[in-house]
C-alpha positions as a Markdown table, in Angstrom:
| # | Residue | x | y | z |
|---|---|---|---|---|
| 1 | Cys | 31.9 | 24.3 | 42.5 |
| 2 | Leu | 31.0 | 21.0 | 43.9 |
| 3 | Ser | 32.3 | 18.5 | 42.2 |
| 4 | Leu | 30.5 | 14.8 | 42.3 |
| 5 | Thr | 33.9 | 13.2 | 42.4 |
| 6 | Thr | 35.1 | 14.7 | 45.6 |
| 7 | Pro | 34.6 | 12.2 | 48.4 |
| 8 | Asn | 33.9 | 14.7 | 51.2 |
| 9 | Ala | 31.2 | 16.4 | 49.2 |
| 10 | Met | 28.2 | 14.6 | 49.8 |
| 11 | His | 27.2 | 10.9 | 51.1 |
| 12 | Pro | 28.6 | 8.2 | 49.6 |
| 13 | Ser | 24.6 | 6.7 | 48.9 |
| 14 | Val | 23.5 | 10.2 | 47.8 |
| 15 | Leu | 26.4 | 10.2 | 45.4 |
| 16 | Arg | 26.1 | 6.8 | 43.8 |
| 17 | Arg | 22.0 | 8.1 | 43.1 |
| 18 | Val | 22.9 | 11.1 | 41.9 |
| 19 | Arg | 25.5 | 9.2 | 39.7 |
| 20 | Thr | 22.6 | 6.4 | 38.8 |
| 21 | Leu | 20.2 | 9.2 | 37.7 |
| 22 | Leu | 23.2 | 11.3 | 35.7 |
| 23 | Thr | 23.6 | 7.9 | 33.8 |
| 24 | Cys | 19.9 | 7.5 | 33.3 |
| 25 | Ala | 19.3 | 10.9 | 31.7 |
| 26 | Ala | 22.5 | 10.3 | 29.3 |
| 27 | Leu | 21.2 | 6.7 | 28.2 |
| 28 | Ala | 17.4 | 8.5 | 28.1 |
| 29 | Cys | 18.7 | 11.2 | 25.8 |
| 30 | Ala | 21.1 | 8.7 | 23.5 |
| 31 | Ser | 18.3 | 6.5 | 23.4 |
| 32 | Asn | 16.0 | 9.3 | 21.9 |
| 33 | Ala | 18.6 | 10.2 | 19.1 |
| 34 | Trp | 19.1 | 6.7 | 17.8 |
| 35 | Ser | 15.1 | 6.7 | 17.5 |
| 36 | Ala | 14.5 | 10.0 | 16.1 |
| 37 | Ala | 10.9 | 10.4 | 14.6 |
| 38 | Pro | 11.1 | 10.6 | 10.9 |
| 39 | Thr | 10.7 | 14.1 | 9.6 |
| 40 | Asp | 7.8 | 15.3 | 7.3 |
| 41 | Asp | 10.0 | 15.3 | 4.3 |
| 42 | Ser | 11.6 | 12.0 | 4.3 |
| 43 | Leu | 7.9 | 10.8 | 4.9 |
| 44 | Asn | 7.0 | 12.5 | 1.9 |
| 45 | Gln | 9.9 | 10.9 | -0.2 |
| 46 | Leu | 8.9 | 7.8 | 0.9 |
| 47 | Leu | 5.4 | 8.0 | 0.2 |
| 48 | Glu | 6.4 | 9.2 | -3.3 |
| 49 | Leu | 8.9 | 6.5 | -3.9 |
| 50 | Thr | 6.5 | 3.5 | -2.9 |
| 51 | Gln | 3.7 | 5.2 | -5.4 |
| 52 | Gly | 1.1 | 5.6 | -2.2 |
| 53 | Glu | -1.2 | 7.5 | -4.4 |
| 54 | Lys | -1.0 | 5.0 | -7.5 |
| 55 | Met | -1.4 | 2.2 | -5.1 |
| 56 | Leu | -4.5 | 3.3 | -3.5 |
| 57 | Ala | -6.1 | 4.3 | -7.2 |
| 58 | Ser | -5.5 | 1.0 | -8.2 |
| 59 | Ser | -7.0 | -0.5 | -5.1 |
| 60 | Tyr | -10.6 | 0.9 | -5.5 |
| 61 | Gly | -10.9 | -1.0 | -8.9 |
| 62 | Asp | -9.3 | -4.2 | -6.8 |
| 63 | Ile | -11.8 | -3.5 | -4.0 |
| 64 | Glu | -14.8 | -3.4 | -6.6 |
| 65 | Arg | -13.5 | -6.9 | -8.3 |
| 66 | Ser | -13.1 | -8.3 | -4.7 |
| 67 | Met | -16.7 | -7.4 | -4.0 |
| 68 | Leu | -18.2 | -8.8 | -6.8 |
| 69 | Leu | -16.2 | -11.6 | -6.5 |
| 70 | Gly | -17.6 | -12.2 | -3.0 |
| 71 | Ala | -21.1 | -11.8 | -3.8 |
| 72 | Glu | -20.8 | -14.4 | -6.8 |
| 73 | Ala | -18.9 | -16.9 | -4.1 |
| 74 | Ala | -21.9 | -16.3 | -1.4 |
| 75 | Leu | -24.2 | -17.8 | -4.6 |
| 76 | Gln | -22.6 | -21.2 | -3.9 |
| 77 | Gly | -21.9 | -21.9 | -7.7 |
| 78 | Arg | -25.2 | -20.6 | -9.1 |
| 79 | Gln | -25.3 | -18.4 | -11.9 |
| 80 | Pro | -26.6 | -14.9 | -10.9 |
| 81 | Thr | -29.7 | -13.7 | -13.2 |
| 82 | Pro | -28.7 | -10.8 | -15.4 |
| 83 | Glu | -30.7 | -8.4 | -12.9 |
| 84 | Glu | -28.5 | -9.6 | -9.9 |
| 85 | Gln | -25.6 | -9.2 | -12.0 |
| 86 | Gln | -26.4 | -5.6 | -12.5 |
| 87 | Leu | -27.8 | -5.1 | -8.9 |
| 88 | Leu | -24.1 | -6.5 | -8.1 |
| 89 | Ala | -22.3 | -4.3 | -10.4 |
| 90 | Asp | -24.2 | -1.0 | -9.5 |
| 91 | Phe | -23.5 | -2.0 | -5.8 |
| 92 | Ala | -19.9 | -2.4 | -6.1 |
| 93 | Arg | -19.6 | 0.7 | -8.2 |
| 94 | Glu | -21.6 | 2.6 | -5.4 |
| 95 | Val | -19.4 | 1.2 | -2.8 |
| 96 | Gly | -16.5 | 2.2 | -5.0 |
| 97 | Ala | -17.6 | 5.7 | -5.4 |
| 98 | Val | -18.2 | 6.1 | -1.7 |
| 99 | Leu | -14.3 | 4.6 | -1.0 |
| 100 | Arg | -13.0 | 7.2 | -4.0 |
| 101 | Glu | -14.7 | 10.2 | -2.0 |
| 102 | Gly | -14.4 | 9.3 | 1.6 |
| 103 | Met | -10.9 | 7.7 | 1.5 |
| 104 | Ser | -9.4 | 10.2 | -1.0 |
| 105 | Trp | -5.7 | 10.2 | -1.1 |
| 106 | Ala | -6.0 | 13.9 | 0.1 |
| 107 | Lys | -7.5 | 12.4 | 3.1 |
| 108 | Leu | -5.7 | 9.3 | 3.3 |
| 109 | Lys | -2.1 | 10.8 | 3.0 |
| 110 | Pro | -2.3 | 12.6 | 6.6 |
| 111 | Ala | -3.3 | 9.5 | 8.0 |
| 112 | Met | -0.7 | 7.3 | 6.5 |
| 113 | Leu | 2.3 | 9.9 | 7.7 |
| 114 | Thr | 0.8 | 9.6 | 11.3 |
| 115 | Ala | 0.8 | 6.0 | 11.1 |
| 116 | Tyr | 4.6 | 5.9 | 9.3 |
| 117 | Arg | 5.7 | 8.6 | 12.0 |
| 118 | Gln | 4.3 | 6.3 | 14.8 |
| 119 | Thr | 5.5 | 3.3 | 13.6 |
| 120 | Tyr | 9.2 | 3.7 | 11.9 |
| 121 | Thr | 12.1 | 5.8 | 13.1 |
| 122 | Gln | 13.9 | 8.1 | 11.2 |
| 123 | Glu | 16.7 | 5.5 | 10.4 |
| 124 | Glu | 14.2 | 3.0 | 9.4 |
| 125 | Val | 12.7 | 5.6 | 7.1 |
| 126 | Asp | 16.1 | 6.4 | 5.4 |
| 127 | Gly | 16.6 | 2.5 | 4.9 |
| 128 | Gln | 13.1 | 2.2 | 3.3 |
| 129 | Ile | 14.1 | 5.1 | 1.0 |
| 130 | Ala | 17.2 | 3.9 | 0.1 |
| 131 | Phe | 15.7 | 0.6 | -0.6 |
| 132 | Tyr | 12.7 | 2.5 | -2.7 |
| 133 | Ser | 15.5 | 4.7 | -4.6 |
| 134 | Ser | 17.2 | 1.6 | -6.3 |
| 135 | Pro | 16.2 | -0.3 | -9.2 |
| 136 | Val | 14.9 | -3.4 | -7.2 |
| 137 | Gly | 13.2 | -1.1 | -4.9 |
| 138 | Gln | 11.3 | 0.7 | -7.9 |
| 139 | Ala | 10.5 | -2.4 | -9.2 |
| 140 | Val | 8.7 | -3.6 | -6.3 |
| 141 | Ala | 6.7 | -0.8 | -5.8 |
| 142 | Ala | 6.0 | -0.7 | -9.2 |
| 143 | Lys | 4.5 | -4.7 | -9.1 |
| 144 | Met | 2.9 | -4.0 | -5.5 |
| 145 | Pro | -0.6 | -3.4 | -6.9 |
| 146 | Leu | -0.1 | -6.2 | -9.3 |
| 147 | Met | 0.9 | -8.6 | -6.3 |
| 148 | Met | -2.0 | -7.2 | -4.2 |
| 149 | Arg | -4.6 | -8.0 | -7.1 |
| 150 | His | -3.0 | -11.7 | -7.1 |
| 151 | Ser | -3.0 | -11.9 | -3.3 |
| 152 | Met | -6.7 | -10.5 | -2.7 |
| 153 | Ala | -7.8 | -13.4 | -5.7 |
| 154 | Ala | -6.0 | -16.0 | -3.8 |
| 155 | Ser | -7.6 | -15.0 | -0.8 |
| 156 | Gln | -11.1 | -14.8 | -2.7 |
| 157 | Gln | -10.6 | -18.3 | -4.0 |
| 158 | Leu | -10.0 | -19.6 | -0.1 |
| 159 | Met | -13.0 | -18.0 | 1.0 |
| 160 | Val | -15.6 | -19.5 | -1.5 |
| 161 | Pro | -15.7 | -23.1 | 0.5 |
| 162 | Leu | -16.0 | -21.3 | 3.5 |
| 163 | Met | -19.1 | -19.1 | 2.6 |
| 164 | Pro | -21.3 | -21.8 | 3.6 |
| 165 | Gln | -19.8 | -22.0 | 6.9 |
| 166 | Leu | -19.7 | -18.2 | 7.2 |
| 167 | Gln | -23.7 | -17.8 | 5.9 |
| 168 | Ala | -24.8 | -20.4 | 8.4 |
| 169 | Ile | -22.8 | -18.4 | 11.3 |
| 170 | Asp | -24.8 | -15.1 | 10.1 |
| 171 | Gln | -28.0 | -16.7 | 10.0 |
| 172 | Arg | -27.6 | -18.3 | 13.5 |
| 173 | Leu | -26.4 | -14.9 | 14.7 |
| 174 | Arg | -29.7 | -13.5 | 13.2 |
| 175 | Ala | -31.8 | -15.8 | 14.6 |
| 176 | Gln | -30.3 | -15.4 | 18.3 |
| 177 | Gln | -30.8 | -11.7 | 17.7 |
| 178 | Arg | -34.5 | -12.2 | 16.9 |
| 179 | Ala | -34.8 | -14.4 | 20.0 |
| 180 | Leu | -33.2 | -11.8 | 21.8 |
| 181 | Gln | -35.8 | -8.9 | 20.8 |
| 182 | Ala | -38.6 | -11.1 | 21.4 |
| 183 | Gln | -38.1 | -12.1 | 24.6 |
| 184 | Arg | -37.1 | -8.4 | 25.6 |
| 185 | Lys | -40.5 | -7.2 | 24.0 |
| 186 | Ser | -42.3 | -10.3 | 26.3 |
| 187 | Ala | -40.6 | -9.4 | 29.2 |
| 188 | Ala | -41.2 | -5.8 | 29.0 |
| 189 | Pro | -44.1 | -4.1 | 31.2 |
| 190 | Ala | -47.4 | -3.2 | 29.8 |
| 191 | Lys | -48.1 | 0.1 | 28.9 |
| 192 | Pro | -50.9 | 1.7 | 30.2 |
């Protein structure tokens, strides 16, 4: 058996390289153990504790309300007619239905598990589980939909004064697109 510590076993420079490689391999293995990927069971437990499905369900209504507020802000203070109000309500309801179908919990949960798995280590997930299992963590999870609603309302209020600028940018972009299309048509060779 060849010992790596026997001076005559190999050349000293080869010995140093082998020791360096073994040290790196040991550190890599230890590093992987410290940052183990979270298990599906722990991720499912975390999603349950954070009330992910409940939060998603409440977000649909929040999105519809946000769309209505955004549309009203686009009116720049003008009161929508009853017909416009009905159109906006129908639009928001239709978009909400599409989101409920296309982004149901059954469809979103696997993507969430993947995102959590790519982002957190087992140790970090365990820490979150410990927090969300506590009374304070449960209160945070229960109040998260309300906090999100408040933050969305605050964001909408910040958007109101920006709407004229955003609409001007949109109009400028549309005009530039029309100009490019006209330029392409005039530059295209005539068809015989």
